[in-house]
C-alpha positions as CSV (number, residue, x, y, z in Angstrom):
1,X,36.8,-36.0,75.4
2,X,35.7,-36.9,72.1
3,X,32.1,-35.8,70.6
4,X,30.5,-37.1,67.3
5,X,28.0,-35.5,65.7
6,X,26.2,-35.7,62.5
7,X,23.0,-33.8,62.9
8,X,22.5,-30.2,60.8
9,X,21.4,-27.4,62.9
10,X,19.4,-24.4,60.7
11,X,20.1,-21.2,61.3
12,X,18.3,-20.0,58.1
13,X,16.2,-17.6,60.1
14,X,19.1,-15.8,61.6
15,X,20.4,-12.6,60.1
16,X,24.2,-12.6,61.0
17,X,25.2,-15.5,62.8
18,X,28.8,-15.0,64.0
19,X,30.1,-16.5,66.9
20,X,29.7,-20.2,67.7
21,X,30.5,-22.0,71.1
22,X,30.5,-25.4,72.4
23,X,29.7,-26.5,75.9
24,X,31.1,-30.0,75.9
25,X,29.7,-30.7,79.7
26,X,26.3,-29.7,78.8
27,X,26.5,-30.6,75.4
28,X,24.7,-27.0,74.4
29,X,25.6,-24.9,71.2
30,X,25.8,-21.2,71.7
31,X,25.8,-18.5,69.1
32,X,25.7,-14.9,68.4
33,X,24.0,-12.7,65.9
34,X,25.0,-9.3,65.6
35,X,22.2,-8.3,63.2
36,X,19.4,-9.2,65.7
37,X,21.4,-8.5,68.6
38,X,20.7,-11.9,70.3
39,X,22.7,-14.7,71.9
40,X,20.9,-18.3,71.6
41,X,21.5,-21.5,72.9
42,X,20.3,-25.2,71.9
43,X,21.4,-28.6,72.4
44,X,23.8,-30.2,70.2
45,X,20.7,-32.0,68.3
46,X,19.1,-28.6,67.4
47,X,16.2,-29.0,70.1
48,X,15.2,-27.0,73.0
49,X,16.5,-23.7,71.1
50,X,16.1,-20.4,73.2
51,X,17.0,-16.8,72.9
52,X,19.1,-15.9,76.2
53,X,19.9,-12.5,75.6
54,X,17.7,-9.9,73.2
55,X,18.7,-6.3,72.1
56,X,20.7,-5.9,75.0
57,X,23.9,-5.8,73.6
58,X,24.6,-3.7,70.6
59,X,26.4,-5.8,68.5
60,X,27.5,-9.3,69.8
61,X,30.1,-11.1,67.6
62,X,32.4,-13.7,69.4
63,X,31.5,-16.2,72.4
64,X,33.7,-18.2,74.6
65,X,32.8,-20.4,77.0
66,X,34.0,-21.4,80.4
67,X,31.8,-24.3,81.1
68,X,33.9,-25.3,84.4
69,X,33.1,-22.1,86.2
70,X,30.0,-21.3,84.2
71,X,31.3,-18.4,82.4
72,X,30.0,-17.0,78.8
73,X,31.9,-14.1,77.2
74,X,30.7,-12.0,74.7
75,X,32.9,-9.9,72.2
76,X,30.9,-6.9,70.7
77,X,32.2,-4.4,68.0
78,X,32.4,-0.6,69.2
79,X,32.3,2.5,66.9
80,X,33.4,5.5,67.9
81,X,31.6,8.7,66.5
């Protein structure tokens, strides 16, 4: 499967966008922002952007998808005191 995308998605209002993942089945872009503690999604053209999780995960960093089985995997940073 081949995707060609010539659009630019602006993440200027994000604090620390870290992980990016593309769901090639639904053609959506997912990303994490550890500064805002969010996981967000939008269409590959940047439309229909929404926050999936807000302030539920301390420091979301990485993201991986398994679109065939409907899984979103999140990596976080855990600090010890």
